[in-house]
C-alpha positions in Angstrom: -113.0 129.3 10.6 -114.2 130.0 6.9 -112.7 132.9 6.8 -109.6 131.9 7.6 -109.3 129.2 5.5 -110.4 131.9 2.3 -107.7 133.9 3.5 -105.3 131.4 3.6 -106.4 130.4 -0.3 -106.2 134.1 -1.4 -102.2 134.5 0.5 -101.2 131.0 -1.2 -102.4 132.0 -4.4 -100.2 135.4 -4.1 -97.1 134.5 -3.1 -97.9 132.1 -5.7 -98.4 135.1 -8.7 -95.4 136.8 -7.5 -93.6 133.8 -6.6 -93.7 133.1 -10.4 -94.7 129.6 -10.5 -97.7 127.7 -10.8 -99.1 126.1 -7.9 -98.6 123.2 -10.1 -95.7 122.2 -12.3 -92.4 123.8 -11.9 -91.6 127.9 -12.8 -93.7 129.2 -15.8 -90.5 129.3 -18.5 -90.4 126.1 -20.2 -88.2 124.9 -22.6 -90.1 125.7 -25.7 -89.2 129.3 -24.7 -86.1 128.4 -25.7 -84.0 129.8 -27.9 -83.4 127.1 -30.9 -80.1 127.4 -31.0 -79.3 126.6 -26.7 -81.7 123.3 -27.1 -79.5 122.2 -29.7 -76.9 122.5 -27.8 -78.4 121.2 -24.9 -79.6 118.3 -27.2 -76.2 117.3 -27.6 -74.9 117.5 -24.5 -77.3 115.2 -23.4 -76.8 113.0 -26.1 -73.1 113.4 -25.2 -73.4 112.4 -21.8 -75.5 110.0 -21.9 -73.7 107.5 -23.1 -71.3 107.7 -20.3 -72.6 103.9 -19.0 -71.6 102.8 -22.2 -68.3 103.9 -22.5 -66.6 100.6 -21.2 -68.6 98.9 -24.5 -67.5 101.3 -27.5 -65.0 100.9 -29.7 -61.9 103.3 -30.4 -63.5 105.1 -33.4 -67.1 105.2 -30.8 -64.6 107.1 -28.1 -62.9 109.8 -30.6 -66.0 110.5 -32.1 -66.9 111.0 -28.6 -64.3 113.1 -27.0 -64.6 115.4 -30.4 -68.6 115.9 -29.5 -67.2 116.6 -26.5 -64.7 119.6 -28.1 -66.9 120.4 -30.2 -69.4 122.3 -27.1 -67.2 123.8 -25.6 -67.3 127.1 -27.7 -71.3 126.6 -26.9 -71.1 126.4 -23.4 -68.7 128.7 -22.7 -70.8 131.4 -24.0 -73.2 130.7 -21.0 -73.9 132.7 -18.0 -71.8 132.1 -15.4 -73.7 129.4 -13.1 -74.6 127.6 -16.4 -71.8 127.6 -17.9 -69.3 126.6 -14.5 -72.1 123.3 -14.0 -72.1 122.3 -17.8 -68.3 123.2 -18.2 -67.7 120.6 -15.2 -70.3 118.0 -16.5 -68.3 118.0 -19.9 -65.4 118.2 -18.4 -66.5 114.2 -16.5 -67.6 113.0 -19.4 -64.6 113.4 -21.9 -62.7 112.3 -19.3 -64.6 109.2 -18.6 -64.0 108.8 -22.7 -60.6 109.6 -22.5 -59.3 107.1 -19.7 -60.9 104.2 -21.5 -60.0 105.1 -24.9 -56.5 105.2 -23.4 -56.9 102.1 -21.5 -58.2 100.9 -24.8 -54.7 101.1 -26.2 -52.7 100.4 -23.8 -54.3 96.9 -23.4 -53.9 96.3 -27.6 -50.4 96.9 -26.6 
């Protein structure tokens, strides 16, 4: 019985080592190992897209700035590998689309 438990633990540790995943805490790759240029666009992306819940409270000028920031992120996202490009491009498109929709609604509201 004791030998079976030891064998199970050793097999688990071996599989964990082969898969490149720590038993606790996820993959070995961390954000601190990422390229600083990649981190800059990601922080900007997170900041821009985190404001969508408050879109209705922004002024037309603030919405215009957010749309421009979304547009500025496009070239950096286009440089990513296909999978990440598809994910981040879709999310950015949704964020920008929401800001543009709210901006149009606010403009029509004033007419």
